[in-house]
C-alpha positions in Angstrom: 40.0 -40.8 78.7 41.0 -37.8 77.9 40.5 -36.5 74.2 42.6 -33.6 72.5 40.3 -31.8 69.8 41.4 -28.5 68.3 38.4 -25.4 67.6 38.3 -23.7 64.6 37.6 -20.1 65.5 38.1 -18.7 61.8 34.3 -18.9 60.7 34.4 -16.5 57.6 30.5 -15.0 57.5 30.6 -13.0 54.0 27.1 -13.7 52.9 23.8 -15.1 55.0 24.4 -18.3 54.1 27.7 -19.0 55.8 25.2 -18.2 59.2 24.5 -21.8 59.1 27.8 -22.3 60.2 27.7 -21.2 64.1 24.1 -23.0 64.9 26.0 -25.9 66.2 28.8 -23.9 67.6 26.6 -21.5 69.5 24.7 -24.6 71.0 27.4 -27.2 71.8 29.5 -24.4 73.5 26.3 -22.2 74.9 27.9 -19.3 72.8 26.4 -15.9 72.3 26.9 -13.5 69.0 26.0 -10.1 68.2 23.2 -9.9 65.8 22.5 -6.4 65.2 26.9 -6.0 64.3 26.1 -9.0 62.2 22.8 -7.6 60.2 25.2 -4.0 60.0 27.8 -5.5 58.4 25.9 -7.6 56.2 23.6 -5.1 55.1 20.4 -7.0 56.0 17.6 -6.7 58.7 18.5 -8.1 62.1 15.7 -10.6 62.1 16.7 -12.2 58.5 19.8 -12.9 60.2 18.4 -14.7 63.2 16.1 -16.6 61.0 19.6 -17.8 59.0 21.8 -18.8 62.2 18.8 -20.6 63.9 19.0 -22.9 60.3 17.0 -21.2 58.1 18.4 -22.7 54.2 17.3 -21.2 51.3 16.1 -24.1 48.3 16.2 -23.1 44.6 14.2 -25.4 44.0 10.5 -25.0 43.0 7.4 -25.2 46.1 5.2 -26.7 43.0 5.0 -27.4 39.6 4.1 -24.7 37.5 1.5 -24.9 34.4 4.5 -23.9 32.1 6.4 -27.2 32.9 5.6 -29.6 30.3 6.2 -27.0 27.6 10.2 -26.9 29.2 11.7 -29.3 26.6 10.4 -27.1 23.4 11.2 -24.1 25.3 14.6 -25.0 25.0 14.3 -26.5 21.4 13.1 -22.9 20.3 15.4 -20.5 21.6 18.3 -22.8 20.6 17.2 -22.8 17.1 19.6 -21.0 15.1 16.9 -19.5 12.6 14.4 -18.5 15.2 14.1 -15.2 17.7 12.4 -14.4 20.2 13.3 -10.8 20.9 10.8 -10.4 23.8 9.1 -13.0 26.1 5.4 -11.8 25.0 6.5 -12.9 21.3 7.7 -16.8 22.5 4.2 -16.8 24.9 1.9 -15.9 21.5 4.3 -18.6 19.4 3.4 -21.0 22.0 0.2 -20.0 22.3 -0.6 -19.7 18.2 0.8 -23.1 17.6 0.8 -25.0 21.0 -2.1 -24.1 23.0 0.0 -22.5 25.4 -2.0 -22.2 28.5 -2.4 -19.4 31.1 -1.6 -15.5 30.8 1.3 -13.9 29.2 2.4 -12.4 32.5 2.7 -15.8 34.3 4.3 -16.8 31.4 6.9 -13.9 31.4 7.9 -14.9 35.9 8.1 -18.7 35.0 10.9 -17.6 32.2 12.8 -15.1 34.7 12.7 -18.0 37.1 14.6 -20.4 35.0 18.4 -18.9 34.5 19.0 -20.6 31.3 15.8 -19.1 30.1 15.8 -15.8 32.0 20.0 -15.6 30.5 18.2 -15.6 26.9 16.2 -12.7 27.2 18.9 -10.6 29.0 21.4 -11.0 26.3 18.5 -10.6 23.5 18.0 -7.1 25.9 21.5 -6.3 26.2 22.0 -6.5 22.4 19.0 -4.1 21.3 18.9 -0.6 21.0 17.7 1.6 23.6 15.4 4.7 22.9 15.1 8.1 24.4 12.2 8.5 26.6 9.2 10.4 24.8 6.6 12.8 26.0 3.1 11.4 25.8 1.3 13.5 22.7 -2.4 12.9 22.1 -4.3 13.7 18.6 -7.9 14.8 17.6 -9.7 11.3 15.5 -9.5 12.3 12.3 -6.5 14.4 12.7 -3.0 12.4 12.1 -1.8 9.3 10.9 1.6 8.1 11.4 3.7 6.5 8.7 6.2 4.0 9.3 8.5 1.8 6.4 10.8 -1.2 7.4 12.9 -2.2 4.5 15.4 -5.0 3.6 14.2 -7.5 6.3 15.3 -11.1 5.7 13.3 -13.5 6.4 14.0 -17.6 6.0 11.1 -19.5 4.2 10.4 -23.2 4.9 12.7 -24.1 1.6 15.5 -22.7 3.2 15.4 -20.1 0.6 16.3 -16.4 2.0 14.0 -13.5 0.7 14.3 -9.8 1.9 10.7 -8.4 2.8 9.8 -4.8 3.3 6.9 -3.8 5.6 4.8 -1.0 5.5 2.9 0.5 8.7 0.1 3.3 8.9 -1.6 3.7 12.2 -4.4 6.2 13.1 -2.7 8.6 16.1 -6.4 8.4 17.9 -7.8 5.2 17.9 -4.3 3.3 17.3 -5.8 1.3 14.3 -3.1 0.6 12.3 -2.2 -1.4 9.0 0.3 -3.9 8.0 1.6 -4.7 4.6 4.3 -6.9 3.2 6.4 -6.5 -0.2 9.2 -7.5 -1.9 9.9 -4.7 -3.4 10.3 -1.1 -1.9 9.1 1.4 -4.7 7.1 4.8 -4.0 4.1 3.2 -6.0 3.9 0.3 -3.6 4.1 3.1 -0.7 1.0 4.7 -2.5 -0.4 1.4 -3.5 -0.5 0.7 0.3 -1.8 4.4 1.7 -4.6 4.1 -1.0 -5.5 0.8 0.4 -5.3 1.9 4.0 -7.5 4.8 3.5 -10.2 2.8 2.2 -9.9 0.5 5.2 -10.0 3.4 7.6 -13.0 4.6 5.4 -11.5 7.9 4.5 -8.2 10.4 4.7 -6.6 12.0 8.1 -5.7 15.5 7.9 -1.9 15.2 8.1 0.3 12.1 8.0 3.5 12.2 10.1 6.6 10.4 8.5 10.2 10.3 8.9 12.6 11.0 6.1 12.3 7.9 4.1 13.7 8.6 0.4 10.0 7.2 -0.8 8.4 10.6 0.9 11.6 13.3 1.4 14.2 14.3 -1.4 15.9 16.1 1.4 15.2 15.5 4.7 14.0 18.0 7.8 16.3 19.1 10.3 16.5 21.3 13.1 17.4 24.1 10.8 15.4 22.9 7.6 12.1 22.3 6.6 13.4 19.7 4.2 12.0 19.1 0.3 8.8 16.5 -0.1 9.7 14.7 -3.2 7.4 16.4 -5.8 5.5 12.4 -6.7 4.8 12.4 -3.1 3.5 15.7 -2.5 1.3 15.3 -5.8 -0.3 12.3 -4.4 -0.6 14.1 -0.9 -2.7 16.9 -2.9 -4.8 14.2 -4.5 -5.8 12.7 -1.5 -6.4 15.8 0.3 -3.6 15.4 2.9 -0.6 17.6 4.5 2.6 15.6 5.1 4.5 16.5 8.1 7.9 15.1 8.2 10.0 14.5 11.7 12.9 15.9 12.4 16.0 13.4 11.2 17.3 11.5 14.4 14.0 11.5 16.1 12.0 8.2 16.1 9.8 9.2 19.0 8.6 11.7 17.4 6.3 8.9 15.7 6.2 6.9 18.7 2.9 5.5 17.5 3.9 3.5 14.7 7.5 2.8 16.4 5.9 0.6 19.0 3.8 -1.1 17.1 6.7 -2.3 14.8 8.0 -3.9 17.9 5.1 -6.6 17.0 6.9 -7.1 13.8 9.5 -8.9 15.8 6.9 -12.0 16.4 7.2 -12.7 12.2 11.1 -13.5 12.9 9.8 -16.5 15.3 8.7 -18.0 12.1 11.5 -18.4 10.3 12.3 -21.2 8.5 8.5 -22.3 9.6 6.2 -20.7 6.7 6.2 -20.5 2.8 5.9 -16.7 1.3 1.8 -17.0 1.1 1.6 -18.4 4.7 3.9 -15.4 6.0 1.8 -12.7 4.5 -1.3 -14.3 6.2 0.6 -14.7 9.5 1.0 -10.6 9.1 -2.7 -10.1 8.3 -3.1 -12.6 11.7 -0.9 -10.5 13.5 -2.5 -7.1 12.0 -6.4 -8.6 12.6 -5.1 -9.5 16.4 -3.9 -6.2 17.5 -6.5 -4.0 16.0 -9.2 -6.3 18.1 -7.2 -6.5 21.5 -7.5 -4.3 24.4 -4.3 -2.4 24.8 -3.5 -1.7 28.4 -1.1 1.4 27.3 -4.3 3.6 26.0 -7.2 1.6 27.3 -9.4 0.7 24.5 -9.8 -1.7 21.4 -8.6 0.1 18.4 -11.3 -1.2 16.3 -13.7 0.0 18.6 -12.4 3.3 18.3 -11.9 3.4 14.8 -15.8 3.9 14.5 -15.5 7.1 16.9 -12.9 8.3 14.4 -13.7 7.5 11.1 -16.8 10.0 10.7 -14.2 13.0 11.5 -11.9 11.6 8.4 -11.7 13.4 4.9 -13.7 11.9 2.3 -11.8 9.7 -0.5 -10.7 11.4 -3.7 -12.8 10.3 -6.9 -12.0 6.9 -8.5 -10.3 8.5 -11.6 -8.0 10.0 -9.0 -7.0 6.8 -7.0 -7.0 4.6 -10.0 -3.3 5.7 -11.1 -2.2 4.8 -7.9 -3.7 1.3 -7.6 -1.1 -1.7 -8.5 -2.6 -4.1 -10.5 -2.0 -7.5 -9.3 -3.7 -10.6 -11.4 -2.8 -14.5 -12.0 -1.8 -14.9 -15.7 -0.9 -18.5 -17.2 2.1 -18.8 -19.6 1.3 -20.1 -23.2 2.4 -22.3 -25.2 5.0 -19.4 -27.1 6.2 -18.6 -23.7 4.5 -15.2 -23.6 1.6 -13.5 -20.8 -1.2 -11.4 -22.5 -1.6 -8.0 -20.6 -3.8 -5.4 -22.1 -3.8 -7.4 -25.8 -0.3 -6.9 -26.1 2.2 -10.2 -25.3 5.4 -10.2 -23.3 8.0 -12.9 -23.4 8.7 -15.0 -20.2 12.0 -17.9 -20.1 10.2 -21.4 -21.5 10.7 -22.9 -18.7 7.4 -21.3 -17.2 5.2 -22.5 -19.9 2.2 -23.8 -18.9 2.3 -22.0 -15.4 0.4 -19.7 -13.8 2.3 -16.3 -12.5 1.5 -13.3 -10.6 1.7 -9.9 -12.7 1.7 -6.6 -10.9 1.9 -3.2 -12.7 4.0 -0.6 -11.4 6.9 2.4 -11.7 5.3 1.7 -15.6 6.8 -1.7 -15.6 5.3 -5.6 -15.7 6.7 -7.8 -12.8 6.1 -11.1 -13.2 6.4 -13.4 -10.1 6.4 -17.4 -9.9 5.8 -18.0 -6.5 8.1 -15.2 -4.6 11.0 -15.6 -7.7 10.7 -12.4 -9.9 11.0 -14.0 -13.6 10.9 -11.0 -15.5 10.2 -7.4 -16.1 8.9 -5.5 -19.1 8.6 -2.1 -19.9 4.8 -1.4 -20.6 4.7 -0.8 -24.4 2.2 -0.7 -26.7 4.0 -2.6 -29.1 2.1 -6.1 -30.0 5.2 -8.2 -29.5 7.3 -8.0 -26.7 10.5 -10.1 -26.2 13.5 -9.8 -24.2 16.1 -11.1 -26.1 17.3 -13.7 -23.7 13.8 -15.4 -23.5 13.7 -15.7 -27.6 17.4 -17.4 -27.5 16.2 -19.9 -25.3 12.6 -20.3 -27.1 15.1 -20.6 -30.2 17.2 -23.4 -28.7 14.1 -25.7 -27.7 13.1 -25.7 -31.4 16.2 -25.4 -33.8 19.1 -27.9 -33.8 21.7 -25.2 -34.5 24.7 -24.0 -32.4 24.8 -21.0 -30.5 26.4 -19.0 -32.5 23.5 -19.5 -35.2 21.3 -19.1 -32.9 22.1 -15.9 -31.9 22.0 -14.6 -35.6 18.7 -16.4 -36.0 17.5 -14.8 -33.0 18.2 -11.4 -34.4 17.1 -11.5 -37.9 13.7 -12.8 -36.1 13.4 -10.1 -33.8 13.5 -8.0 -36.5 10.9 -9.4 -38.6 8.6 -9.7 -35.9 9.5 -5.7 -35.2 9.0 -4.9 -39.2 5.3 -7.0 -38.8 3.7 -6.4 -35.2 5.3 -3.2 -34.3 6.6 -0.7 -36.6 3.0 -0.2 -37.7 1.6 0.9 -34.0 2.1 3.8 -32.9 
């Protein structure tokens, strides 16, 4: 019996995986192929080409189960959460470790993430979206010589209630020991910067000889450039003189001049992983937790533990100024209770609040010659510090009257105006 068949000689070899098409052809027809020529055309080693011709097939399956495989569904859920942002694999690892007991080492976890296409792609996209900073030279300073200051403003954070708040983060790092201080605030005033610096110096155990800073408005009136020294704000210069340090502003547009503080700022990306998880108090505690961890861990980049190196550095810091000098720069924070008249008391004088806060406890902070009153994270009222006994905001007084007097709005406005005038005459006009 004669069988007619067609022999397909059009075999296209474009990649290594195509070579397995030759195996049966070579064996059945006793053919020889030029392995060296194939290796040259594919740009591969001759031995690799022969291995594929002999039948090697690359598998995409993992050869053994990873200790991280059980976390696969959770990782997928976290990376698909619209509220959360994991800019780095190490941030995701730390989040899983802190909240779900993730085992293993960070390096092993990063390799695992890279081995799974959908996870690897997530971080590649984040990397492409990030702003790359130019390279910088390594520069070291002597103990006690320098601290670097940064102030990240207007960062949106979603609380566990769904409320979006705007936070500001202060960072001060000693250049020699790399010991750092993180502080969070809802306001971004100069008085808060002064308070945070004073508190940082107290924790350090002294004051460095100079502070390296960028051209933030709370420090500089006129930015420093390649052609100008700029102008330090008068109030900040007075603060520097009171504490005995020099202000060293960077040239505008060169953040890597203070790379020691720019790098730790990336740690704060960790906070973005907690969007939607925390209330404000928990957020403050989380930042403190990050702060303590970074000061206590071994950093491979500079081969040290900041907490241990601080002990070597603090003896070479300049002493803190006298308490009388420090007092004006410290922000008073206290808890107060709103009385039945919808007032709180500060230094013997009373200040009004909306009546819905009667019997509630509020956080009171004093800075910028003002009293700021917060209920949780909400700013409820702001009063100028006054030497008057009774300090009402008209809108507060009107709301109080509405709860006690059965008049229409027009009458209430007139009554409020008249009563506030009488209150001023009785309690305030005779005070200086």
